[in-house]
TORKOL-4160 file (C-alpha; in steps of 0.2 Angstrom, whole numbers, padded with zeros to 4 digits, m for minus):
318
<pt num="1" X="0192" Y="0067" Z="m0736"/>
<pt num="2" X="0191" Y="0062" Z="m0754"/>
<pt num="3" X="0172" Y="0062" Z="m0754"/>
<pt num="4" X="0173" Y="0080" Z="m0748"/>
<pt num="5" X="0184" Y="0086" Z="m0762"/>
<pt num="6" X="0173" Y="0076" Z="m0774"/>
<pt num="7" X="0158" Y="0088" Z="m0770"/>
<pt num="8" X="0168" Y="0102" Z="m0779"/>
<pt num="9" X="0171" Y="0091" Z="m0795"/>
<pt num="10" X="0162" Y="0098" Z="m0810"/>
<pt num="11" X="0167" Y="0084" Z="m0822"/>
<pt num="12" X="0152" Y="0078" Z="m0833"/>
<pt num="13" X="0141" Y="0093" Z="m0828"/>
<pt num="14" X="0141" Y="0109" Z="m0840"/>
<pt num="15" X="0137" Y="0126" Z="m0833"/>
<pt num="16" X="0119" Y="0131" Z="m0834"/>
<pt num="17" X="0122" Y="0144" Z="m0847"/>
<pt num="18" X="0128" Y="0130" Z="m0858"/>
<pt num="19" X="0113" Y="0119" Z="m0855"/>
<pt num="20" X="0103" Y="0123" Z="m0871"/>
<pt num="21" X="0103" Y="0137" Z="m0884"/>
<pt num="22" X="0088" Y="0146" Z="m0875"/>
<pt num="23" X="0099" Y="0153" Z="m0862"/>
<pt num="24" X="0110" Y="0161" Z="m0875"/>
<pt num="25" X="0096" Y="0167" Z="m0886"/>
<pt num="26" X="0086" Y="0174" Z="m0871"/>
<pt num="27" X="0099" Y="0178" Z="m0858"/>
<pt num="28" X="0087" Y="0189" Z="m0848"/>
<pt num="29" X="0078" Y="0173" Z="m0842"/>
<pt num="30" X="0094" Y="0167" Z="m0835"/>
<pt num="31" X="0098" Y="0183" Z="m0826"/>
<pt num="32" X="0080" Y="0183" Z="m0819"/>
<pt num="33" X="0084" Y="0166" Z="m0811"/>
<pt num="34" X="0101" Y="0172" Z="m0805"/>
<pt num="35" X="0095" Y="0189" Z="m0797"/>
<pt num="36" X="0080" Y="0181" Z="m0789"/>
<pt num="37" X="0090" Y="0167" Z="m0781"/>
<pt num="38" X="0103" Y="0180" Z="m0775"/>
<pt num="39" X="0089" Y="0191" Z="m0767"/>
<pt num="40" X="0081" Y="0176" Z="m0759"/>
<pt num="41" X="0098" Y="0170" Z="m0753"/>
<pt num="42" X="0101" Y="0188" Z="m0746"/>
<pt num="43" X="0084" Y="0188" Z="m0737"/>
<pt num="44" X="0086" Y="0170" Z="m0731"/>
<pt num="45" X="0103" Y="0175" Z="m0724"/>
<pt num="46" X="0097" Y="0191" Z="m0715"/>
<pt num="47" X="0082" Y="0182" Z="m0707"/>
<pt num="48" X="0093" Y="0170" Z="m0696"/>
<pt num="49" X="0104" Y="0184" Z="m0690"/>
<pt num="50" X="0088" Y="0194" Z="m0685"/>
<pt num="51" X="0081" Y="0179" Z="m0676"/>
<pt num="52" X="0098" Y="0175" Z="m0667"/>
<pt num="53" X="0099" Y="0193" Z="m0661"/>
<pt num="54" X="0082" Y="0192" Z="m0654"/>
<pt num="55" X="0085" Y="0176" Z="m0645"/>
<pt num="56" X="0101" Y="0184" Z="m0638"/>
<pt num="57" X="0091" Y="0199" Z="m0631"/>
<pt num="58" X="0076" Y="0188" Z="m0626"/>
<pt num="59" X="0082" Y="0171" Z="m0620"/>
<pt num="60" X="0066" Y="0168" Z="m0611"/>
<pt num="61" X="0055" Y="0167" Z="m0626"/>
<pt num="62" X="0045" Y="0150" Z="m0628"/>
<pt num="63" X="0052" Y="0136" Z="m0638"/>
<pt num="64" X="0069" Y="0143" Z="m0641"/>
<pt num="65" X="0075" Y="0126" Z="m0649"/>
<pt num="66" X="0061" Y="0127" Z="m0662"/>
<pt num="67" X="0067" Y="0145" Z="m0666"/>
<pt num="68" X="0085" Y="0139" Z="m0668"/>
<pt num="69" X="0080" Y="0124" Z="m0679"/>
<pt num="70" X="0070" Y="0137" Z="m0689"/>
<pt num="71" X="0085" Y="0147" Z="m0691"/>
<pt num="72" X="0095" Y="0133" Z="m0698"/>
<pt num="73" X="0081" Y="0128" Z="m0710"/>
<pt num="74" X="0080" Y="0146" Z="m0717"/>
<pt num="75" X="0099" Y="0147" Z="m0719"/>
<pt num="76" X="0100" Y="0130" Z="m0728"/>
<pt num="77" X="0086" Y="0136" Z="m0740"/>
<pt num="78" X="0096" Y="0152" Z="m0743"/>
<pt num="79" X="0112" Y="0142" Z="m0747"/>
<pt num="80" X="0102" Y="0131" Z="m0760"/>
<pt num="81" X="0097" Y="0147" Z="m0769"/>
<pt num="82" X="0114" Y="0153" Z="m0769"/>
<pt num="83" X="0120" Y="0137" Z="m0777"/>
<pt num="84" X="0107" Y="0139" Z="m0790"/>
<pt num="85" X="0114" Y="0156" Z="m0795"/>
<pt num="86" X="0132" Y="0149" Z="m0795"/>
<pt num="87" X="0128" Y="0134" Z="m0806"/>
<pt num="88" X="0125" Y="0146" Z="m0820"/>
<pt num="89" X="0144" Y="0148" Z="m0821"/>
<pt num="90" X="0152" Y="0134" Z="m0810"/>
<pt num="91" X="0142" Y="0117" Z="m0812"/>
<pt num="92" X="0144" Y="0112" Z="m0793"/>
<pt num="93" X="0129" Y="0100" Z="m0795"/>
<pt num="94" X="0136" Y="0087" Z="m0783"/>
<pt num="95" X="0138" Y="0101" Z="m0769"/>
<pt num="96" X="0121" Y="0108" Z="m0773"/>
<pt num="97" X="0113" Y="0090" Z="m0771"/>
<pt num="98" X="0121" Y="0088" Z="m0754"/>
<pt num="99" X="0115" Y="0105" Z="m0749"/>
<pt num="100" X="0097" Y="0101" Z="m0754"/>
<pt num="101" X="0098" Y="0085" Z="m0745"/>
<pt num="102" X="0103" Y="0094" Z="m0729"/>
<pt num="103" X="0089" Y="0107" Z="m0732"/>
<pt num="104" X="0077" Y="0093" Z="m0734"/>
<pt num="105" X="0082" Y="0084" Z="m0718"/>
<pt num="106" X="0081" Y="0101" Z="m0708"/>
<pt num="107" X="0065" Y="0105" Z="m0716"/>
<pt num="108" X="0057" Y="0088" Z="m0711"/>
<pt num="109" X="0065" Y="0089" Z="m0693"/>
<pt num="110" X="0057" Y="0107" Z="m0691"/>
<pt num="111" X="0040" Y="0101" Z="m0697"/>
<pt num="112" X="0041" Y="0086" Z="m0685"/>
<pt num="113" X="0046" Y="0098" Z="m0671"/>
<pt num="114" X="0032" Y="0110" Z="m0675"/>
<pt num="115" X="0019" Y="0096" Z="m0674"/>
<pt num="116" X="0026" Y="0092" Z="m0657"/>
<pt num="117" X="0023" Y="0109" Z="m0650"/>
<pt num="118" X="0007" Y="0113" Z="m0660"/>
<pt num="119" X="m0004" Y="0109" Z="m0645"/>
<pt num="120" X="0005" Y="0122" Z="m0634"/>
<pt num="121" X="0006" Y="0134" Z="m0648"/>
<pt num="122" X="m0013" Y="0133" Z="m0650"/>
<pt num="123" X="m0015" Y="0139" Z="m0632"/>
<pt num="124" X="m0006" Y="0156" Z="m0636"/>
<pt num="125" X="m0018" Y="0170" Z="m0637"/>
<pt num="126" X="m0019" Y="0182" Z="m0652"/>
<pt num="127" X="m0016" Y="0201" Z="m0649"/>
<pt num="128" X="m0035" Y="0204" Z="m0650"/>
<pt num="129" X="m0039" Y="0190" Z="m0638"/>
<pt num="130" X="m0026" Y="0197" Z="m0626"/>
<pt num="131" X="m0033" Y="0214" Z="m0627"/>
<pt num="132" X="m0050" Y="0208" Z="m0624"/>
<pt num="133" X="m0044" Y="0198" Z="m0609"/>
<pt num="134" X="m0035" Y="0213" Z="m0602"/>
<pt num="135" X="m0050" Y="0224" Z="m0604"/>
<pt num="136" X="m0061" Y="0211" Z="m0595"/>
<pt num="137" X="m0048" Y="0209" Z="m0581"/>
<pt num="138" X="m0046" Y="0228" Z="m0580"/>
<pt num="139" X="m0065" Y="0230" Z="m0578"/>
<pt num="140" X="m0065" Y="0217" Z="m0565"/>
<pt num="141" X="m0051" Y="0225" Z="m0556"/>
<pt num="142" X="m0059" Y="0242" Z="m0557"/>
<pt num="143" X="m0075" Y="0234" Z="m0549"/>
<pt num="144" X="m0065" Y="0226" Z="m0535"/>
<pt num="145" X="m0056" Y="0242" Z="m0532"/>
<pt num="146" X="m0073" Y="0251" Z="m0531"/>
<pt num="147" X="m0080" Y="0238" Z="m0519"/>
<pt num="148" X="m0064" Y="0239" Z="m0508"/>
<pt num="149" X="m0065" Y="0258" Z="m0509"/>
<pt num="150" X="m0083" Y="0257" Z="m0502"/>
<pt num="151" X="m0078" Y="0245" Z="m0489"/>
<pt num="152" X="m0063" Y="0255" Z="m0484"/>
<pt num="153" X="m0074" Y="0271" Z="m0483"/>
<pt num="154" X="m0087" Y="0261" Z="m0472"/>
<pt num="155" X="m0073" Y="0254" Z="m0461"/>
<pt num="156" X="m0066" Y="0272" Z="m0459"/>
<pt num="157" X="m0083" Y="0278" Z="m0454"/>
<pt num="158" X="m0086" Y="0264" Z="m0442"/>
<pt num="159" X="m0069" Y="0267" Z="m0435"/>
<pt num="160" X="m0073" Y="0285" Z="m0432"/>
<pt num="161" X="m0089" Y="0281" Z="m0424"/>
<pt num="162" X="m0080" Y="0268" Z="m0413"/>
<pt num="163" X="m0067" Y="0281" Z="m0408"/>
<pt num="164" X="m0081" Y="0293" Z="m0403"/>
<pt num="165" X="m0089" Y="0280" Z="m0393"/>
<pt num="166" X="m0073" Y="0275" Z="m0385"/>
<pt num="167" X="m0069" Y="0293" Z="m0381"/>
<pt num="168" X="m0086" Y="0295" Z="m0373"/>
<pt num="169" X="m0084" Y="0279" Z="m0363"/>
<pt num="170" X="m0067" Y="0285" Z="m0357"/>
<pt num="171" X="m0074" Y="0301" Z="m0352"/>
<pt num="172" X="m0088" Y="0293" Z="m0343"/>
<pt num="173" X="m0076" Y="0281" Z="m0334"/>
<pt num="174" X="m0064" Y="0295" Z="m0330"/>
<pt num="175" X="m0079" Y="0305" Z="m0322"/>
<pt num="176" X="m0084" Y="0290" Z="m0312"/>
<pt num="177" X="m0066" Y="0287" Z="m0307"/>
<pt num="178" X="m0068" Y="0269" Z="m0315"/>
<pt num="179" X="m0054" Y="0259" Z="m0322"/>
<pt num="180" X="m0054" Y="0244" Z="m0333"/>
<pt num="181" X="m0043" Y="0229" Z="m0333"/>
<pt num="182" X="m0040" Y="0213" Z="m0343"/>
<pt num="183" X="m0033" Y="0198" Z="m0334"/>
<pt num="184" X="m0025" Y="0185" Z="m0346"/>
<pt num="185" X="m0027" Y="0169" Z="m0336"/>
<pt num="186" X="m0014" Y="0159" Z="m0346"/>
<pt num="187" X="0000" Y="0172" Z="m0343"/>
<pt num="188" X="m0006" Y="0178" Z="m0327"/>
<pt num="189" X="m0004" Y="0196" Z="m0333"/>
<pt num="190" X="m0016" Y="0209" Z="m0330"/>
<pt num="191" X="m0018" Y="0225" Z="m0341"/>
<pt num="192" X="m0023" Y="0241" Z="m0332"/>
<pt num="193" X="m0028" Y="0256" Z="m0341"/>
<pt num="194" X="m0022" Y="0273" Z="m0335"/>
<pt num="195" X="m0037" Y="0276" Z="m0324"/>
<pt num="196" X="m0035" Y="0259" Z="m0316"/>
<pt num="197" X="m0016" Y="0262" Z="m0313"/>
<pt num="198" X="m0021" Y="0279" Z="m0305"/>
<pt num="199" X="m0034" Y="0270" Z="m0294"/>
<pt num="200" X="m0023" Y="0256" Z="m0288"/>
<pt num="201" X="m0006" Y="0265" Z="m0288"/>
<pt num="202" X="0001" Y="0250" Z="m0298"/>
<pt num="203" X="0010" Y="0259" Z="m0312"/>
<pt num="204" X="0021" Y="0250" Z="m0324"/>
<pt num="205" X="0029" Y="0255" Z="m0341"/>
<pt num="206" X="0020" Y="0242" Z="m0350"/>
<pt num="207" X="0004" Y="0244" Z="m0340"/>
<pt num="208" X="0005" Y="0225" Z="m0335"/>
<pt num="209" X="0006" Y="0218" Z="m0318"/>
<pt num="210" X="0006" Y="0200" Z="m0311"/>
<pt num="211" X="m0011" Y="0195" Z="m0302"/>
<pt num="212" X="m0002" Y="0192" Z="m0286"/>
<pt num="213" X="0004" Y="0210" Z="m0286"/>
<pt num="214" X="m0014" Y="0215" Z="m0286"/>
<pt num="215" X="m0020" Y="0202" Z="m0273"/>
<pt num="216" X="m0007" Y="0206" Z="m0260"/>
<pt num="217" X="m0013" Y="0223" Z="m0259"/>
<pt num="218" X="m0031" Y="0218" Z="m0255"/>
<pt num="219" X="m0035" Y="0220" Z="m0236"/>
<pt num="220" X="m0032" Y="0203" Z="m0228"/>
<pt num="221" X="m0049" Y="0203" Z="m0221"/>
<pt num="222" X="m0057" Y="0205" Z="m0238"/>
<pt num="223" X="m0045" Y="0194" Z="m0248"/>
<pt num="224" X="m0054" Y="0177" Z="m0246"/>
<pt num="225" X="m0070" Y="0186" Z="m0251"/>
<pt num="226" X="m0062" Y="0193" Z="m0267"/>
<pt num="227" X="m0055" Y="0176" Z="m0272"/>
<pt num="228" X="m0072" Y="0168" Z="m0269"/>
<pt num="229" X="m0080" Y="0181" Z="m0281"/>
<pt num="230" X="m0067" Y="0178" Z="m0294"/>
<pt num="231" X="m0070" Y="0159" Z="m0293"/>
<pt num="232" X="m0088" Y="0161" Z="m0295"/>
<pt num="233" X="m0085" Y="0170" Z="m0312"/>
<pt num="234" X="m0072" Y="0158" Z="m0318"/>
<pt num="235" X="m0083" Y="0143" Z="m0314"/>
<pt num="236" X="m0097" Y="0151" Z="m0324"/>
<pt num="237" X="m0109" Y="0152" Z="m0309"/>
<pt num="238" X="m0111" Y="0171" Z="m0311"/>
<pt num="239" X="m0102" Y="0188" Z="m0314"/>
<pt num="240" X="m0088" Y="0194" Z="m0303"/>
<pt num="241" X="m0095" Y="0207" Z="m0291"/>
<pt num="242" X="m0086" Y="0212" Z="m0275"/>
<pt num="243" X="m0083" Y="0227" Z="m0263"/>
<pt num="244" X="m0066" Y="0226" Z="m0254"/>
<pt num="245" X="m0053" Y="0237" Z="m0246"/>
<pt num="246" X="m0037" Y="0240" Z="m0256"/>
<pt num="247" X="m0020" Y="0246" Z="m0250"/>
<pt num="248" X="m0016" Y="0260" Z="m0263"/>
<pt num="249" X="0000" Y="0265" Z="m0254"/>
<pt num="250" X="0008" Y="0264" Z="m0237"/>
<pt num="251" X="m0003" Y="0278" Z="m0231"/>
<pt num="252" X="m0019" Y="0276" Z="m0241"/>
<pt num="253" X="m0032" Y="0263" Z="m0239"/>
<pt num="254" X="m0046" Y="0264" Z="m0252"/>
<pt num="255" X="m0063" Y="0255" Z="m0255"/>
<pt num="256" X="m0065" Y="0247" Z="m0272"/>
<pt num="257" X="m0080" Y="0238" Z="m0281"/>
<pt num="258" X="m0074" Y="0226" Z="m0294"/>
<pt num="259" X="m0085" Y="0219" Z="m0307"/>
<pt num="260" X="m0081" Y="0208" Z="m0322"/>
<pt num="261" X="m0085" Y="0194" Z="m0334"/>
<pt num="262" X="m0076" Y="0178" Z="m0339"/>
<pt num="263" X="m0071" Y="0176" Z="m0357"/>
<pt num="264" X="m0069" Y="0158" Z="m0363"/>
<pt num="265" X="m0061" Y="0150" Z="m0378"/>
<pt num="266" X="m0069" Y="0139" Z="m0391"/>
<pt num="267" X="m0068" Y="0124" Z="m0379"/>
<pt num="268" X="m0076" Y="0133" Z="m0365"/>
<pt num="269" X="m0060" Y="0135" Z="m0355"/>
<pt num="270" X="m0059" Y="0152" Z="m0345"/>
<pt num="271" X="m0046" Y="0162" Z="m0355"/>
<pt num="272" X="m0048" Y="0180" Z="m0348"/>
<pt num="273" X="m0057" Y="0190" Z="m0335"/>
<pt num="274" X="m0062" Y="0208" Z="m0340"/>
<pt num="275" X="m0070" Y="0221" Z="m0330"/>
<pt num="276" X="m0069" Y="0237" Z="m0321"/>
<pt num="277" X="m0064" Y="0243" Z="m0304"/>
<pt num="278" X="m0073" Y="0258" Z="m0296"/>
<pt num="279" X="m0066" Y="0269" Z="m0282"/>
<pt num="280" X="m0080" Y="0269" Z="m0269"/>
<pt num="281" X="m0070" Y="0277" Z="m0255"/>
<pt num="282" X="m0081" Y="0293" Z="m0254"/>
<pt num="283" X="m0097" Y="0283" Z="m0255"/>
<pt num="284" X="m0091" Y="0272" Z="m0240"/>
<pt num="285" X="m0086" Y="0287" Z="m0230"/>
<pt num="286" X="m0103" Y="0295" Z="m0233"/>
<pt num="287" X="m0111" Y="0278" Z="m0228"/>
<pt num="288" X="m0101" Y="0278" Z="m0212"/>
<pt num="289" X="m0105" Y="0296" Z="m0208"/>
<pt num="290" X="m0124" Y="0292" Z="m0212"/>
<pt num="291" X="m0122" Y="0277" Z="m0200"/>
<pt num="292" X="m0115" Y="0287" Z="m0187"/>
<pt num="293" X="m0128" Y="0301" Z="m0189"/>
<pt num="294" X="m0142" Y="0288" Z="m0188"/>
<pt num="295" X="m0134" Y="0280" Z="m0172"/>
<pt num="296" X="m0132" Y="0298" Z="m0164"/>
<pt num="297" X="m0150" Y="0302" Z="m0168"/>
<pt num="298" X="m0156" Y="0285" Z="m0162"/>
<pt num="299" X="m0146" Y="0289" Z="m0145"/>
<pt num="300" X="m0154" Y="0306" Z="m0144"/>
<pt num="301" X="m0172" Y="0299" Z="m0147"/>
<pt num="302" X="m0169" Y="0285" Z="m0134"/>
<pt num="303" X="m0163" Y="0298" Z="m0121"/>
<pt num="304" X="m0178" Y="0308" Z="m0125"/>
<pt num="305" X="m0190" Y="0294" Z="m0123"/>
<pt num="306" X="m0182" Y="0289" Z="m0107"/>
<pt num="307" X="m0184" Y="0307" Z="m0100"/>
<pt num="308" X="m0202" Y="0309" Z="m0104"/>
<pt num="309" X="m0207" Y="0291" Z="m0099"/>
<pt num="310" X="m0221" Y="0290" Z="m0085"/>
<pt num="311" X="m0223" Y="0275" Z="m0074"/>
<pt num="312" X="m0240" Y="0269" Z="m0067"/>
<pt num="313" X="m0242" Y="0263" Z="m0049"/>
<pt num="314" X="m0243" Y="0245" Z="m0056"/>
<pt num="315" X="m0226" Y="0248" Z="m0065"/>
<pt num="316" X="m0232" Y="0251" Z="m0083"/>
<pt num="317" X="m0222" Y="0263" Z="m0093"/>
<pt num="318" X="m0233" Y="0275" Z="m0102"/>
């Protein structure tokens, strides 16, 4: 510890006021040195405290170690100026020399560290550059926003037109008493719209039924014909189109005409069967009445022809 106490030994060194007669003849030069060094010390002491407070509030700033090293460097510089003022009265030249050595070491270390981070520091943008970049990005964002606004408007208009067409289609299907279905072949679930549920009597909370629930209500005499028509569509040989009888309820048997197309995935594998079912019960009744009327008229005409027929002596009917 003797070396530490020796730093405060002033033996052999006079106070600076005593180094030459010029200091005593023109003391204002001495006081100019003293006051300047004290003000520099005060400023150099304040700067580290400001930087330390800033680092405490903003620990995420880049290169915090460089700033800490800079704080030590500034504080060490301030101490050397303080010693320069003290030496005018107390000749602590040994302590002043050690402080200057420490300051020199810290200065060199700070310079080396700054050179190490210089490439990264060069990438930092100036406030003017940042303002220009922000203005450019803002202009680009405004342009993108304008384009998105136009696209949204166009999509809204398209959605509105599609809704109108969908409503028109719904009204047309409802007027024709035609329901739509979508059969997911992988899950074997069939979606029925409201009209389809009303036609078939197959109503569920989620509008979904298993295909077997539909097929088991097809009239037994028509079931094979319906499945064959479905197979034609699934195999890609044509569209599904079939007329068949359907047991809507225990007391009601209706006629339906089913039509549909097969939707395949990207590998060409059948994925869905979509189409419509039309209630043609009334048409079938009219056809049956017309057929009966034709038969009745044909019977009457045959009877009339038989009544007026004339037979010749050789047996020829004229």
